[in-house]
C-alpha positions in Angstrom: 0.0 -0.1 -0.1 1.2 3.2 -0.8 1.5 6.1 1.9 -1.3 9.0 1.7 -0.3 12.2 0.2 -1.8 15.3 2.1 -2.1 17.3 -1.4 -4.2 14.6 -3.1 -7.9 13.8 -2.8 -8.7 10.2 -2.2 -12.3 9.3 -3.8 -12.3 5.7 -3.2 -10.3 2.7 -3.2 -7.0 1.3 -4.3 -6.8 -1.8 -6.1 -4.1 -3.9 -4.3 -3.1 -7.9 -5.5 -3.9 -10.2 -2.8 -2.0 -12.9 -4.6 0.7 -12.3 -7.4 -0.2 -13.4 -11.0 -0.3 -17.1 -11.4 1.8 -16.9 -15.0 0.9 -18.3 -18.2 -1.4 -21.3 -18.3 -0.3 -24.9 -18.0 0.4 -26.4 -21.2 -2.4 -29.0 -22.6 -1.7 -32.7 -22.2 -0.4 -34.8 -25.0 -3.5 -36.8 -26.7 -2.8 -40.6 -26.1 -1.5 -42.5 -29.2 -3.7 -44.2 -31.7 -4.6 -47.8 -30.5 -3.7 -50.3 -32.5 -5.1 -53.6 -33.3 -3.6 -56.6 -31.7 -2.8 -59.3 -34.7 -3.4 -61.9 -32.2 -6.9 -60.4 -31.0 -7.9 -60.2 -34.6 -7.0 -64.0 -35.4 -8.9 -64.7 -32.2 -11.9 -63.0 -33.5 -11.7 -65.0 -36.7 -11.3 -68.6 -35.0 -14.5 -67.9 -33.3 -16.4 -66.5 -36.0 -15.8 -69.8 -37.9 -16.6 -71.7 -35.0 -20.0 -70.2 -34.3 -21.1 -70.4 -37.9 -19.9 -73.8 -38.2 -23.4 -75.1 -37.7 -25.0 -72.8 -39.9 -22.7 -73.9 -42.8 -23.6 -77.2 -42.0 -27.2 -76.5 -42.1 -26.8 -74.9 -45.3 -24.9 -77.7 -46.9 -27.6 -80.3 -45.8 -30.5 -78.3 -47.1 -28.5 -78.0 -50.4 -28.0 -81.8 -50.2 -31.7 -82.6 -49.3 -33.3 -79.9 -51.8 -30.9 -82.0 -54.8 -32.3 -85.1 -53.4 -35.9 -84.1 -53.6 -35.3 -83.0 -57.1 -33.7 -86.2 -58.0 -36.5 -88.2 -56.6 -39.3 -86.0 -58.3 -37.5 -86.4 -61.6 -37.0 -90.0 -61.1 -40.8 -90.1 -60.2 -40.8 -91.5 -57.2 -42.4 -88.1 -55.5 -45.4 -86.7 -57.1 -44.9 -83.0 -58.7 -46.9 -81.3 -55.8 -44.6 -83.1 -53.0 -41.6 -82.3 -55.0 -42.3 -78.6 -55.5 -43.0 -78.4 -51.5 -40.0 -80.0 -50.8 -37.9 -78.0 -53.0 -39.4 -74.8 -51.8 -39.0 -75.7 -47.9 -35.1 -77.0 -48.4 -34.4 -74.1 -50.7 -35.8 -72.0 -47.8 -33.7 -73.8 -45.2 -30.8 -73.5 -47.1 -31.1 -69.8 -47.7 -31.8 -68.9 -44.0 -28.6 -70.8 -42.9 -26.6 -69.3 -46.0 -27.7 -65.7 -44.7 -26.6 -66.0 -41.2 -23.2 -67.2 -42.4 
């Protein structure tokens, strides 16, 4: 605080800093590096995908085989045309459902 002088008129308050200026703001933290894929993790994901889709692959193969068998039996005359058409539609629908899941 400065001493008062007799020849001046003081009309208010005088600004006095309670704390010194803190200085420049701190630097921003460096962002973390980009995450990288672990090749072992990718291989494990692919292995699990193959294991989980195995029943669907087997179902698609079985449906295709049964559709071919139904078509062959219909062509040989062992099945009626209506039964052959119904069987082909059913087995091909099952095959497509399984193949879509794969």
